LOGU-260167 format. One record per residue: residue in one letter; x, y, z of N, C-alpha, C, CB in turn. Coordinates in steps of 0.05 Angstrom, whole numbers, plus 5000, padded with zeros to 4 digits. Atoms other than C-alpha are relative to their C-alpha. Glycine has a CB too. Layout:
! residues N
aXYZXYZXYZXYZ...
//
This chain:
! residues 110
x500749805019238735257045497449924985502350054980x502550055013231435247025499650184976497750025020x500549845024229735476955497150095001500549844974x502749885002223735946951499550104972499750235021x500749915027220136076885497950215002499249774983x502049805002216036676866499850104971500550245020x500349885026213337036805502050234998497150104996x498149785005218337516775498750274997501749944976x500949735005217638266770502250154985499150145026x498149855016221038806729502650065014498750264991x497649944984225938966785501949765001499250085028x498350234999228638256781501849984975498349755002x498650045025231138336709503050035001498950204980x497049984999238238596724501349755014500850255015x498850234985239538026775499849754984498749975027x500350255015236737466733501550014973497149934995x498549965025239937756670503049945005499750284989x497250054993246737746704500549705004500850155025x499750294996245737026726499949854974497849905019x500350135026243336816657502650034983497650114985x497649945015249337146624502449845010500750305001x497750144989254436846672499849704997500350075029x500450295002251336146671500549904971497249935009x499650105028251136086595502850074990497950134982x497349935007257836436587502049785010500950285011x498350214988261135926633499849744984499349955029x500450255016258135336594501350034973497049934998x498949965027259935626526503150005001499050274988x497049984999267135796546501349745008500850225019x498850264993268235116577500249814976498349875022x499950155025266834826508501350154977497249924992x498649835020270835366471498150114979502249844987x501949875018264535676441499850305008497249865002x500649724994262736406436497350015015499850184974x502649994986257236576487497850104983500350185025x502449915015250236656458499250285007497749815006x500849734992248937286498502650175005498349995027x497649844998254137846491500350165026500150184977x499849844975252438196557497749935019500050304993x502150044980248538156621497750194995501250055029x502149815006244738776599498149904980501250274991x501750115021242138426537498349785012501649894976x501550224987240137816579497850125018501949835017x502049874983236538276629497750114984501450225017x502149895017232738616573498249784990501350164977x501550225011230637956543498249885022501949784989x501550134979228437646609497950195012501949915023x501949804992225038296630497650004982501350275002x502350005019220838266567498349745004501050024971x501550244994218937546584498250045025501949765004x501549964975216737746654497550174995501850145022x502249815004212338306628497949894979501050264990x501850115020209037866574498249795012501649884976x502050194988202637506594500149724989497350114997x499850265012204336926548502349835012500450024971x497950154987210236716592499449955029502750154997x500050074972210036346658502850035010498949705004x497249974990216036536700500149945030501050284995x499450034972219036366767502950095005499549705009x497449914991224836676804500649845025500150315006x499250154976228736256855501750175018501649754991x498549864980231436546919500949805021498350235013x499050144977235736256974500850225020502549814993x499549804979235836657039499650294990502949975011x500749745010232637247002501750104977500350195022x498349925023237937266947499149854975503049945007x500850135025235937136875502349834990499350224979x498050195009239536516850499449874973500449795021x500650125025235936336786497250084990500349715001x502649955011229936366741499449794978499850294988x500950185022225835966691497650124987499349715011x502249905016220936136636498749784984500950234982x501550195016215535756600498450174981498249815018x501449865021213136036534497449854994501750034974x502550135003205735876533498250134979498550005027x501549875022203736266471499049814979501750214987x500850205019202735636431499149745014502349934980x501050254987199434956444502349835012498549834980x497650144990206434656454501850215013501549844977x498449804984210135046509502949964995499349985029x497150005001217435216504501250075027501150194978x498849954974221735176566502750144997500549735015x497449884999227435646581499950304993501849864982x497650124988231935956592499649935029502350184996x499850084972233035596657502850075009499349695005x497349934991238835906695500250005030500850274989x499450004971241935816763502850125003499849715012x497449884994247636216792502149785002499950175026x498050214999253935796780501049945028502350074982x499050044973255835896853498249825017500350275014x501850174985249735506877498849784984497850175013x501050235015248734996823500349745016501449984973x500150264986247034296848499050035028502749875000x501149974973243534576910496949994999500850275011x502950045001236334446885498450224986499049975027x501549785013234435116852499149924972501850254999x500850085027234434836781497749805001502449884986x502150204997230134236802497450145007500749795021x502549864991225134696838498950174977500750185024x501049845023224735156777498749834979502450164988x501250185020223334576730497449885010502049784992x502550114989218134276776497850214999500449905029x502049795001214634946778499050044971501250275010x500849975029214634986701498149774993502449994982x501850235006211534286697497350035013501349745010x502449964985206234496747498550264992500550005029x501249755008204435146710497049964997501250094973x502950025001197035276717498850004972498850225016x501149995028196235396642500649754984501250244986x499250245015199134726622497749804999502449865012
//
């Protein structure tokens, strides 16, 4: 399973929003916390706004043509902020997270 990375587009928002919601929900609930994001729709809206903003570097990860994760780098200030970094819980530990972070470190604006 080779991870392929590409720039995100508006059509990716529902898929990456769902992944973001499920990934953070699973972590929060495993620690008996309330999830930070109340729905996949809110996560999709947030990530969609990041994709459309020129101040954010983004990458979407795919395996066999299926979206499995995303990462964002907020480059609006001299010190960049990373995240959210999310990978579908079903394929965690298969290299997508590492590839997404390496892409953020290699951002052309850094």
